[in-house]
C-alpha positions in Angstrom: -39.4 -105.1 -3.1 -40.6 -102.1 -5.2 -39.6 -98.6 -3.1 -43.1 -96.9 -0.9 -44.3 -93.8 -3.1 -46.9 -92.9 -1.0 -45.9 -93.0 2.9 -48.2 -93.4 5.2 -47.4 -91.2 8.1 -48.2 -87.9 5.6 -51.7 -89.8 6.3 -50.6 -89.7 10.3 -49.7 -85.9 10.5 -52.9 -84.9 9.2 -54.8 -86.9 11.5 -53.1 -86.0 14.3 -52.8 -82.2 13.5 -56.5 -81.5 11.9 -57.8 -84.8 14.3 -60.4 -86.1 12.2 -60.8 -85.8 7.8 -62.7 -86.6 5.3 -61.4 -89.0 2.0 -60.1 -85.5 -0.5 -58.2 -84.5 2.5 -56.2 -87.3 3.0 -55.9 -87.9 -0.7 -54.4 -84.4 -0.8 -52.0 -84.9 2.5 -51.0 -88.1 0.7 -50.2 -86.3 -3.1 -52.8 -88.9 -5.1 -55.7 -88.9 -6.7 -57.0 -92.2 -6.3 -59.0 -93.5 -3.3 -57.7 -97.0 -3.3 -54.1 -95.5 -2.4 -55.7 -93.7 0.8 -57.1 -96.9 1.6 -54.2 -98.7 1.6 -51.7 -96.4 3.7 -54.8 -96.0 5.7 -54.6 -100.0 6.7 -51.7 -99.4 8.2 -52.6 -97.1 11.0 -54.8 -98.1 14.3 -57.5 -95.8 12.2 -61.7 -94.6 13.1 -64.4 -94.2 10.5 -67.3 -92.8 11.2 -70.4 -95.0 12.1 -73.0 -91.9 10.8 -72.6 -89.8 7.9 -71.9 -93.3 5.8 -68.1 -93.8 6.9 -67.0 -90.1 5.4 -64.6 -89.1 8.8 -61.4 -90.5 9.9 -59.1 -90.2 12.6 -56.7 -92.1 14.8 -57.5 -94.5 17.9 -55.4 -92.3 19.5 -56.9 -88.5 19.3 -59.9 -90.4 19.8 -61.5 -89.8 22.9 -64.0 -92.7 25.0 -66.8 -90.4 24.1 -65.9 -90.1 20.8 -65.2 -93.9 19.7 -68.6 -94.6 20.3 -69.2 -92.2 17.3 -66.1 -93.7 15.0 -65.9 -97.5 14.3 -62.6 -99.8 13.7 -62.0 -99.8 10.2 -64.7 -98.6 7.7 -68.6 -98.7 8.1 -70.0 -102.0 8.8 -71.7 -103.4 6.0 -76.0 -102.8 5.5 -77.8 -106.7 5.0 -78.5 -105.9 1.3 -74.2 -105.0 0.7 -73.7 -108.0 2.5 -75.3 -109.9 0.5 -73.5 -109.0 -2.1 -70.5 -108.4 -1.1 -71.1 -112.2 -0.8 -70.5 -112.7 -4.9 -66.9 -111.2 -4.9 -63.7 -113.2 -3.4 -62.2 -110.7 -0.5 -58.7 -109.0 -1.6 -55.6 -110.3 0.8 
């Protein structure tokens, strides 16, 4: 098994310090240039993304109050019906 190159705790520390962050901020905190690496590390954390603003903002569930949880959605924005049809054509990644 390969050793961890990017520690998900770096994202956790950044989100605990700043409460909310965008994808470019998370990439910078992790020290990578790719979005996929950030999403793989976020998957290991209990995170929420914004329901509005196209899921642009990310936060940890533990730092968000109950009233703000309504504005955020667990594990990314919900796909629209059109994107759902497109996604059905592709196999889900494990």
